[in-house]
Residue frames as a rotation matrix with the C-alpha (Angstrom) as fourth column:
UNK 1
-0.011 0.082 0.997 49.39
0.957 -0.289 0.034 -14.20
0.291 0.954 -0.075 -9.51
UNK 2
-0.913 -0.348 -0.215 49.87
0.388 -0.901 -0.191 -10.45
-0.128 -0.258 0.958 -9.64
UNK 3
-0.039 0.928 -0.372 46.87
0.521 -0.298 -0.799 -8.17
-0.852 -0.225 -0.472 -9.17
UNK 4
-0.272 0.081 0.959 45.38
0.930 -0.232 0.284 -6.56
0.245 0.969 -0.012 -12.26
UNK 5
-0.754 -0.073 -0.652 45.34
0.360 -0.877 -0.318 -2.74
-0.549 -0.475 0.688 -12.07
UNK 6
-0.475 0.619 -0.625 43.03
-0.809 -0.587 0.033 -2.11
-0.347 0.522 0.780 -15.05
UNK 7
-0.559 0.299 0.773 40.60
0.118 0.952 -0.283 -5.02
-0.821 -0.067 -0.568 -15.20
UNK 8
-0.767 0.383 -0.515 38.77
-0.603 -0.156 0.782 -5.95
0.219 0.911 0.351 -18.36
UNK 9
0.329 0.934 0.137 35.41
-0.944 0.325 0.054 -7.69
0.006 -0.147 0.989 -18.62
UNK 10
0.752 0.051 -0.657 35.81
-0.178 0.976 -0.127 -11.29
0.634 0.213 0.743 -17.55
UNK 11
-0.403 -0.909 0.106 38.71
-0.322 0.032 -0.946 -10.71
0.857 -0.415 -0.306 -15.14
UNK 12
0.181 0.462 -0.868 38.10
0.654 0.603 0.457 -12.76
0.735 -0.650 -0.193 -12.00
UNK 13
0.840 0.260 0.476 37.59
-0.128 -0.758 0.640 -10.76
0.527 -0.598 -0.603 -8.82
UNK 14
0.801 -0.571 -0.183 40.55
0.460 0.390 0.798 -12.44
-0.384 -0.723 0.574 -7.17
UNK 15
-0.041 -0.870 0.491 42.88
0.999 -0.029 0.032 -10.79
-0.014 0.492 0.870 -9.70
UNK 16
0.345 0.250 0.905 41.55
0.421 -0.903 0.090 -7.24
0.839 0.350 -0.417 -9.34
UNK 17
-0.724 -0.645 -0.244 43.50
0.555 -0.336 -0.761 -4.87
0.409 -0.687 0.601 -7.07
UNK 18
0.396 0.906 -0.148 41.28
0.796 -0.258 0.547 -3.25
0.457 -0.334 -0.824 -4.46
UNK 19
-0.197 0.980 -0.040 39.66
0.186 -0.003 -0.983 -0.94
-0.963 -0.201 -0.182 -3.67
UNK 20
-0.998 -0.060 -0.025 37.81
-0.017 -0.131 0.991 -0.93
-0.063 0.990 0.130 -6.98
UNK 21
-0.147 0.981 -0.124 34.34
-0.699 -0.192 -0.689 -0.26
-0.700 -0.015 0.714 -8.29
UNK 22
-0.979 -0.062 0.193 32.81
0.085 0.741 0.666 -3.20
-0.184 0.668 -0.721 -10.13
UNK 23
-0.266 0.920 -0.289 29.54
-0.858 -0.363 -0.365 -3.19
-0.440 0.150 0.885 -12.05
UNK 24
-0.566 0.242 0.788 27.48
0.354 0.935 -0.033 -6.23
-0.745 0.260 -0.614 -12.92
UNK 25
-0.936 0.099 -0.337 26.48
-0.329 -0.578 0.746 -5.19
-0.121 0.810 0.574 -16.44
UNK 26
-0.641 0.736 -0.216 23.48
0.390 0.555 0.734 -7.53
0.661 0.386 -0.643 -16.63
UNK 27
-0.181 0.560 -0.808 22.07
0.963 -0.066 -0.261 -6.22
-0.199 -0.826 -0.528 -13.34
UNK 28
-0.643 -0.100 -0.760 22.63
0.103 -0.994 0.044 -2.61
-0.759 -0.050 0.649 -14.38
UNK 29
-0.938 0.306 -0.161 20.90
-0.210 -0.134 0.969 -3.17
0.275 0.942 0.190 -17.74
UNK 30
-0.388 0.826 -0.409 17.95
0.755 0.540 0.374 -4.84
0.529 -0.163 -0.833 -15.95
UNK 31
-0.279 0.241 -0.930 17.69
0.770 -0.522 -0.366 -1.93
-0.573 -0.818 -0.040 -13.49
UNK 32
-0.857 -0.055 -0.513 17.73
-0.214 -0.867 0.451 0.65
-0.469 0.496 0.731 -16.29
UNK 33
-0.799 0.574 -0.177 15.08
0.001 0.296 0.955 -1.30
0.601 0.764 -0.237 -18.25
UNK 34
-0.331 0.693 -0.641 12.91
0.913 0.406 -0.033 -1.87
0.238 -0.596 -0.767 -15.16
UNK 35
-0.454 0.128 -0.882 12.91
0.431 -0.834 -0.343 1.81
-0.780 -0.536 0.323 -14.18
UNK 36
-0.892 0.082 -0.445 12.24
-0.394 -0.627 0.672 3.01
-0.224 0.775 0.591 -17.72
UNK 37
-0.711 0.667 -0.225 9.45
0.350 0.612 0.709 0.45
0.611 0.425 -0.668 -18.17
UNK 38
-0.262 0.597 -0.759 7.74
0.939 -0.024 -0.343 1.62
-0.223 -0.802 -0.554 -14.98
UNK 39
-0.536 0.007 -0.844 8.03
0.089 -0.994 -0.065 5.29
-0.839 -0.110 0.533 -15.90
UNK 40
-0.941 0.183 -0.285 6.81
-0.313 -0.152 0.937 4.71
0.128 0.971 0.201 -19.46
UNK 41
-0.583 0.750 -0.312 3.87
0.686 0.660 0.306 2.63
0.435 -0.035 -0.900 -18.21
UNK 42
0.033 0.575 -0.818 2.82
0.898 -0.377 -0.229 5.55
-0.440 -0.726 -0.528 -16.00
UNK 43
0.626 0.267 0.733 3.40
0.689 -0.630 -0.358 8.23
0.367 0.729 -0.578 -18.64
UNK 44
0.833 -0.393 -0.390 6.37
0.039 -0.661 0.750 9.76
-0.552 -0.640 -0.535 -16.83
UNK 45
0.764 -0.645 0.011 9.38
-0.135 -0.176 -0.975 11.22
0.631 0.743 -0.222 -18.61
UNK 46
0.753 -0.606 -0.255 12.77
0.556 0.381 0.739 10.14
-0.351 -0.699 0.624 -17.37
UNK 47
0.646 -0.666 0.374 15.72
-0.146 -0.589 -0.795 12.51
0.749 0.459 -0.477 -17.37
UNK 48
0.760 -0.317 -0.568 18.26
0.639 0.529 0.559 10.77
0.123 -0.787 0.605 -15.11
UNK 49
0.839 -0.532 0.114 20.92
-0.542 -0.800 0.256 12.77
-0.045 -0.277 -0.960 -13.31
UNK 50
0.561 -0.681 -0.470 24.44
-0.039 0.545 -0.837 11.71
0.827 0.488 0.280 -14.24
UNK 51
0.033 -0.566 0.824 25.69
-0.922 -0.335 -0.193 12.31
0.385 -0.753 -0.533 -10.69
UNK 52
0.715 0.300 0.632 24.82
-0.571 0.772 0.279 8.69
-0.404 -0.560 0.723 -9.98
UNK 53
0.717 -0.450 0.532 27.48
0.527 0.850 0.009 7.42
-0.457 0.274 0.846 -12.39
UNK 54
0.482 -0.500 -0.719 29.19
-0.473 -0.840 0.267 10.24
-0.737 0.212 -0.642 -14.39
UNK 55
-0.559 -0.630 0.539 29.86
0.084 0.604 0.792 7.78
-0.825 0.488 -0.285 -17.23
UNK 56
-0.397 0.414 -0.819 28.74
-0.842 -0.520 0.145 8.69
-0.366 0.747 0.555 -20.78
UNK 57
-0.809 0.088 -0.581 28.29
-0.300 0.789 0.537 5.05
0.506 0.609 -0.612 -21.85
UNK 58
-0.741 0.597 -0.307 25.84
0.634 0.472 -0.612 4.48
-0.221 -0.648 -0.729 -18.98
UNK 59
-0.388 0.600 -0.700 23.99
-0.236 -0.799 -0.554 7.70
-0.891 -0.050 0.452 -19.85
UNK 60
-0.604 0.143 -0.784 23.73
-0.792 0.005 0.610 6.48
0.091 0.990 0.110 -23.47
UNK 61
-0.890 0.302 -0.340 22.25
0.301 0.952 0.059 3.21
0.342 -0.049 -0.939 -22.18
UNK 62
-0.551 0.710 -0.438 19.64
0.424 -0.213 -0.880 5.18
-0.718 -0.671 -0.184 -20.22
UNK 63
-0.333 0.401 -0.853 18.71
-0.691 -0.720 -0.069 7.24
-0.642 0.567 0.517 -23.29
UNK 64
-0.785 0.003 -0.620 18.60
-0.500 0.588 0.636 4.12
0.366 0.809 -0.460 -25.50
UNK 65
-0.835 0.489 -0.253 16.18
0.550 0.735 -0.397 2.58
-0.008 -0.470 -0.882 -22.98
UNK 66
0.026 0.923 0.384 13.85
0.859 -0.217 0.464 5.56
0.511 0.318 -0.798 -23.39
UNK 67
-0.053 -0.087 -0.995 15.07
0.758 -0.651 0.017 8.41
-0.650 -0.754 0.100 -21.20
UNK 68
0.863 0.476 0.171 14.19
0.481 -0.668 -0.568 11.82
-0.156 0.572 -0.805 -22.63
UNK 69
0.430 -0.797 0.424 17.76
-0.136 -0.521 -0.843 13.00
0.893 0.305 -0.332 -22.07
UNK 70
0.021 -0.496 -0.868 20.09
0.884 0.414 -0.216 13.48
0.466 -0.763 0.448 -19.14
UNK 71
0.926 0.237 0.295 20.54
0.051 -0.851 0.522 15.98
0.375 -0.468 -0.800 -16.33
UNK 72
-0.068 -0.974 -0.216 23.86
0.779 0.083 -0.621 17.49
0.623 -0.211 0.753 -15.25
UNK 73
0.664 0.220 -0.715 24.57
0.692 -0.543 0.476 19.75
-0.284 -0.810 -0.513 -12.29
UNK 74
0.198 -0.727 -0.657 27.82
0.019 -0.667 0.745 21.26
-0.980 -0.160 -0.118 -13.51
UNK 75
0.668 0.000 -0.744 28.99
-0.683 -0.399 -0.612 22.58
-0.296 0.917 -0.267 -16.84
UNK 76
-0.402 -0.908 -0.115 32.01
-0.901 0.370 0.226 20.23
-0.163 0.195 -0.967 -16.82
UNK 77
-0.457 0.338 0.823 29.70
0.012 0.927 -0.374 17.22
-0.890 -0.161 -0.428 -16.49
UNK 78
0.642 0.755 -0.132 27.65
-0.070 -0.113 -0.991 18.47
-0.763 0.646 -0.020 -19.46
UNK 79
0.304 -0.624 -0.720 30.82
-0.943 -0.303 -0.135 18.88
-0.134 0.720 -0.681 -21.52
UNK 80
-0.714 -0.569 0.409 31.93
-0.545 0.817 0.186 15.33
-0.440 -0.090 -0.893 -20.73
UNK 81
-0.109 0.764 0.636 28.50
0.212 0.643 -0.736 13.94
-0.971 0.054 -0.232 -21.61
UNK 82
0.737 0.345 -0.581 28.38
-0.424 -0.434 -0.795 15.91
-0.526 0.833 -0.173 -24.88
UNK 83
-0.165 -0.882 -0.442 31.84
-0.983 0.110 0.148 14.61
-0.082 0.459 -0.885 -25.80
UNK 84
-0.785 -0.107 0.611 30.49
-0.230 0.965 -0.127 11.14
-0.576 -0.240 -0.782 -25.03
UNK 85
-0.934 0.340 0.106 27.73
0.225 0.332 0.916 11.49
0.276 0.880 -0.387 -27.61
UNK 86
-0.235 0.889 -0.392 24.78
0.895 0.041 -0.445 12.79
-0.380 -0.455 -0.805 -25.57
UNK 87
-0.819 -0.115 0.563 22.82
0.436 -0.761 0.480 15.60
0.374 0.638 0.673 -27.19
UNK 88
0.233 0.868 0.439 19.86
0.039 -0.460 0.887 16.36
0.972 -0.190 -0.141 -24.92
UNK 89
-0.426 -0.572 -0.701 21.37
0.778 0.165 -0.607 17.71
0.462 -0.804 0.375 -21.72
UNK 90
0.680 0.628 0.379 19.59
0.243 -0.680 0.691 19.67
0.692 -0.378 -0.615 -19.02
UNK 91
-0.524 -0.848 -0.083 22.00
0.483 -0.215 -0.849 21.80
0.702 -0.485 0.522 -16.98
UNK 92
0.396 0.874 -0.281 20.38
0.663 -0.061 0.746 22.57
0.635 -0.482 -0.604 -13.62
UNK 93
0.247 -0.355 -0.901 22.83
0.834 -0.395 0.385 24.89
-0.493 -0.847 0.198 -11.92
UNK 94
0.931 0.098 -0.351 23.53
-0.022 -0.946 -0.323 28.55
-0.364 0.308 -0.879 -12.59
UNK 95
0.271 -0.863 0.427 26.43
0.953 0.179 -0.243 29.25
0.133 0.473 0.871 -14.90
UNK 96
0.935 0.040 -0.352 28.31
0.167 -0.926 0.339 32.26
-0.313 -0.376 -0.872 -13.55
UNK 97
0.107 -0.946 -0.306 31.33
-0.065 -0.314 0.947 34.09
-0.992 -0.082 -0.095 -14.88
UNK 98
0.392 0.041 -0.919 32.44
-0.832 -0.412 -0.373 35.00
-0.394 0.910 -0.127 -18.37
UNK 99
-0.648 -0.722 -0.244 34.69
-0.759 0.581 0.294 31.95
-0.071 0.375 -0.924 -18.89
UNK 100
-0.733 0.429 0.528 31.91
0.196 0.876 -0.441 29.50
-0.651 -0.220 -0.726 -17.99
UNK 101
0.334 0.876 -0.347 29.36
-0.159 -0.310 -0.937 31.40
-0.929 0.368 0.036 -20.06
UNK 102
0.014 -0.410 -0.912 31.70
-0.983 -0.171 0.061 31.17
-0.181 0.896 -0.406 -23.05
UNK 103
-0.932 -0.329 0.152 32.01
-0.316 0.943 0.105 27.41
-0.178 0.049 -0.983 -22.46
UNK 104
-0.277 0.917 0.286 28.21
0.212 0.349 -0.913 27.18
-0.937 -0.192 -0.292 -22.28
UNK 105
0.411 0.380 -0.829 27.85
-0.654 -0.510 -0.558 29.06
-0.635 0.771 0.039 -25.57
UNK 106
-0.457 -0.662 -0.595 30.40
-0.889 0.372 0.268 26.72
0.044 0.651 -0.758 -27.18
UNK 107
-0.888 0.174 0.426 28.61
0.022 0.941 -0.338 23.68
-0.460 -0.290 -0.839 -25.76
UNK 108
0.085 0.987 -0.136 25.23
-0.065 -0.131 -0.989 24.93
-0.994 0.093 0.053 -26.93
UNK 109
0.296 -0.018 -0.955 26.57
-0.897 -0.350 -0.272 25.40
-0.329 0.937 -0.119 -30.44
UNK 110
-0.672 -0.698 -0.247 28.16
-0.740 0.649 0.179 21.96
0.036 0.303 -0.952 -30.44
UNK 111
-0.853 0.177 -0.491 25.76
0.085 0.975 0.204 19.38
0.515 0.133 -0.847 -29.07
UNK 112
-0.865 0.497 -0.067 23.26
0.121 0.077 -0.990 20.33
-0.487 -0.864 -0.127 -26.40
UNK 113
-0.526 0.739 0.422 19.67
0.850 0.439 0.292 19.66
0.031 0.512 -0.859 -27.41
UNK 114
-0.056 0.613 0.788 16.73
0.661 -0.568 0.490 21.98
0.748 0.549 -0.374 -27.81
UNK 115
-0.911 -0.376 -0.168 16.92
0.365 -0.548 -0.753 23.54
0.191 -0.747 0.637 -24.35
UNK 116
-0.327 0.880 0.345 13.15
-0.136 -0.405 0.904 23.72
0.935 0.248 0.252 -24.06
UNK 117
0.110 0.310 -0.944 13.17
0.862 0.444 0.246 23.16
0.495 -0.841 -0.219 -20.32
UNK 118
0.790 0.291 0.540 12.36
0.093 -0.927 0.363 26.22
0.606 -0.237 -0.759 -18.22
UNK 119
0.889 -0.449 -0.088 15.06
0.059 -0.078 0.995 25.43
-0.454 -0.890 -0.043 -15.67
UNK 120
0.130 -0.887 0.443 17.71
0.927 0.267 0.262 25.47
-0.350 0.377 0.858 -18.38
UNK 121
0.300 0.034 0.953 17.02
0.591 -0.791 -0.157 29.11
0.749 0.611 -0.258 -19.19
UNK 122
-0.756 -0.624 -0.196 18.76
0.549 -0.442 -0.709 31.89
0.356 -0.644 0.677 -17.29
UNK 123
0.148 0.750 -0.644 16.73
0.931 -0.326 -0.166 33.91
-0.334 -0.575 -0.746 -14.85
UNK 124
0.308 -0.007 0.951 16.13
0.663 -0.715 -0.220 37.29
0.682 0.699 -0.216 -16.53
UNK 125
0.994 0.070 0.083 16.72
-0.011 -0.700 0.714 39.02
0.108 -0.711 -0.695 -13.19
UNK 126
0.499 -0.866 0.027 20.35
0.286 0.194 0.938 37.87
-0.818 -0.461 0.344 -13.38
UNK 127
0.590 -0.255 0.766 21.07
0.804 0.092 -0.588 39.11
0.079 0.963 0.259 -16.89
UNK 128
0.935 -0.288 0.208 22.67
-0.289 -0.957 -0.025 42.30
0.206 -0.036 -0.978 -15.60
UNK 129
0.457 -0.796 0.397 25.60
-0.413 0.205 0.887 40.10
-0.788 -0.570 -0.235 -14.52
UNK 130
0.728 -0.181 0.661 26.18
0.586 0.665 -0.463 38.73
-0.356 0.724 0.591 -18.01
UNK 131
-0.222 -0.876 -0.428 29.51
0.278 -0.478 0.833 39.84
-0.934 0.066 0.350 -19.47
UNK 132
0.120 0.172 -0.978 29.70
-0.784 -0.588 -0.200 41.67
-0.609 0.790 0.065 -22.77
UNK 133
-0.401 -0.285 -0.870 29.13
-0.877 0.395 0.275 39.32
0.265 0.873 -0.409 -25.69
UNK 134
-0.959 0.129 -0.251 27.35
0.179 0.966 -0.188 36.59
0.218 -0.225 -0.950 -23.68
UNK 135
-0.538 0.830 0.149 23.72
-0.841 -0.541 -0.023 37.51
0.061 -0.138 0.989 -24.11
UNK 136
-0.212 0.587 0.781 20.80
-0.332 0.709 -0.623 35.22
-0.919 -0.391 0.044 -23.35
UNK 137
0.718 0.508 -0.475 20.01
-0.582 0.065 -0.810 35.21
-0.381 0.859 0.343 -27.08
UNK 138
0.014 -0.799 -0.601 23.44
-0.907 0.242 -0.343 33.82
0.420 0.550 -0.722 -27.95
UNK 139
-0.760 -0.315 0.569 23.19
-0.582 0.720 -0.379 31.09
-0.290 -0.619 -0.730 -25.34
UNK 140
-0.356 0.731 0.582 19.68
0.047 0.636 -0.771 29.98
-0.933 -0.247 -0.260 -26.30
UNK 141
0.562 0.815 0.144 19.15
0.158 0.065 -0.985 30.64
-0.812 0.576 -0.092 -29.88
């Protein structure tokens, strides 16, 4: 039989062209539930970083299990997650340059949650680098 290039759920491993990433959905769901259960039991908030998977459907599973939201390093990751239905996104890296600040303003207006996390706010010492029309007030309020 010919190898399958785009496998669907239920495709046997022998038919999948390699190299390929495969995920055992049941194991992943158990891992997400187990971690969230532990954190909830100990009163800890979970805000998983999407760098471990970069897949909106997995991030939605984490939020559905009880995560407070998700964490992204880069603006592009946050945009992908917002397009995938996530609405509480913590962006942990500086956003520099007028084009990226405009994308951040657009993202903030579209989907990103309350932004009540100190690390999601720009450092006031860096506001002199903000381009015209991209004020801290526009980004956060």
